[in-house]
N, C-alpha and C positions, 0 to 999 in steps of 0.2 A: 408675624414672627412670634414664636412662643416666648412666654415670659420666663427666661431661664437664667438663673444665677450661676455662673461658671467660675466664680472667684477662686474656690478651692475644690479641685476636681480630683477625687481619689480613685486611682486604678489599683485594684487588688493584685497581689501576686499569689502564687500557689502556696497552699498551706496543708501540711499533713495533720495539724492539730486544729480541727474544725472549731472547737470551743474558743481557743485563743484567737483564731481568725475572726470569728464573729464578734468577740469582745473588742478586738482592735478596731473593727469597723464602727462599732457602737461608740467607743471612746472618741474616735475621730469625729463622729457626728456631734458629739457633745462639745467638741472643740471648735465646731463651726464648718466642717466639710459641707459643701453645697450640692455636690453630685457624687454618686458612687458608680463606678464601672467595674463589673466583674470580668476578669480576664482569666480564662482557664484553657490554655492552649492544648493541653494534653489529656484533659479529663474525658472519661467516657460520658456519653450523653446523659445517662441516668444520674450519674454523680453530679454533673454540672446542673442538671435540672433540680435535684434535691438541694444542692447548696444554694442555688439561686432563690429557691423558695424561702429558705431560712434567712438569707440576706434581705429579701423583700419584706419580711416581717419587721425587721429592724428599720429599714429605710422608710417604710410606711409610717412607723411610729413617730419618726422625726420629720415626716413630710419632705424627705429628700428624694429627688429623682433617681431611679435605678436604671442604669444602662447596661446592656449585655454586649460584650465584645464579640464580633464575628457572627455569632450563632443566632440567626433570625428565628430558627425553629424554637430554640430555648426561650428567646424573648417573647415570642407569641404564646408559647405554652404556659408561661407564668404571668402573662400580661404585664411585662416590664414596661417602664416608661419610654424606653427607646433602645436603639441599637447603635453601635459604633463599628464601622467597617474600615479596613485598610485598603491600600491600592491593589492587593492581590486577593481580596475577599470578594464577596458578592458585589456586583456593580451598584453604585449609589442609586441610580434611577430605578433599577430592579428592586433593590431593598425598599425604596420608598413606596413602590407599587405594592409590595408584599405587606408592609407594616401599616400602610394608610397614612393619611395626612396628619392625624392627631398625635402620632408618636414622634419622639425626638430622634433625629438622625444625625450622627456625627461621622465625619470622614477624616482619616489621616491624610495630610497633604504636606509635602516637603518642598513644593515649587509653586510659583504663581499659577502656572497652567493647571496643575492638579487642583488647586484651591478654587480657581474660577470654574472649572468643570464641575466640581462638587457642588458649588453654589447653584449652578445652572440645573444640575440633576436632582436638586431637592434637599441638600444638606441644610441642617439648622445651625451647625457650627463646624469649625475645623480644629483638629488637633495637629499641631505643627511641631516638628522636632526631628531628630533629637538636638535640643539646644545645648546640652552638655553631654559628655560621654556617660553612658549608662550600662550597668551590668545586667539589668532586667530584660533588655531587648537588644541583643547584639546585632540584629539586622537593620536597626533603625538608621536611616540616612541622617547625617548630621547637617545642621544648617547654622549659619552665623546669625548674630543679632541683627545685622543689616538685612539678611534674607527674611528674617521673621517680621521685621518692620514693613518690608516691601509686600509680604503676603497679607499682613493686616490691612495695609492701605489699598490693596488691589481688589478687595471684596467688601460686600456689605453685611456679611454675617460674622458673628464673633469668632475669635481665634483663641484657643488655649495653647500655651506652650507646654511641651512635654520633653522629658529626657534628662535624667540626672539632676533634677532640680532639688535643692536642699536648703537648709537654713543659712548656709554660708553664701550661696550664690544667687538666691532668689531675688535679692535686691538689684542685681544687674539687669533684670528684665522689666523693671517697673516703668521705664520710659518708652516701651515698645508699642504701646497701644493695645496690648493683649487684654482679653476679657477675663483671664484667669490663669492660675498655675495648676498644672496636672502633675501629680506626684505619685510615686509608688513607694520606694524604700524609705523616703524621708518620714513617712507616717507608718507604713506597715512594719518597718523594722525598728521603730522608735521604742525606747523604754517606756515613754509616756506619750501615747498617740494623741491624747487630748491636748496636752501642752504643746506638742509639735504642731498640731493643727492650728491652735490659737496663735502661735508665733509666726507660722507661715502666712496666715491671714493678715496679721498685723503688718508684716513686711509688704504684702501685696497692696493693702489698703493705704499704706503710707506713701 
């Protein structure tokens, strides 16, 4: 198992202001973000590639793993640390074959069966949610806190909770056995991303 700290897992959202976007990510890492995933659902390949290279410069500086959402080609092109795939993306076992054993592979799973299959097919961790309602991903299936605990208990690889997590509700998940909190807006839209990251980490670690 790769030595992976998933405590505070930042998923980016689309930004038209690249400078602000990169600055937010850097501030978040100063605040303790342990993993960064770039998610660009609508970007042209060249734009995604160029943005990912810029983000990689920052994550490398702070020694934080960089994960690419969906796009195995972009991940391989920039030599990212890993890939995260959903249930409708490239199958987990195929993704693992393409990226090799050394790269990190995350899979979204909303049920025990999906989580078990992902583990069997080579996933290093599971992203499970949406645990709360979220505006950033309207197609995300919602799961209860009980579902989340059952998923955690059903597999041997770590689980991060995702979906609408913020400073007000993060404390509700601390007794579920998850390996970390995955957030988008709570950091990306924060006035002070560094402070938001510090506070989210404090909640998770308490």
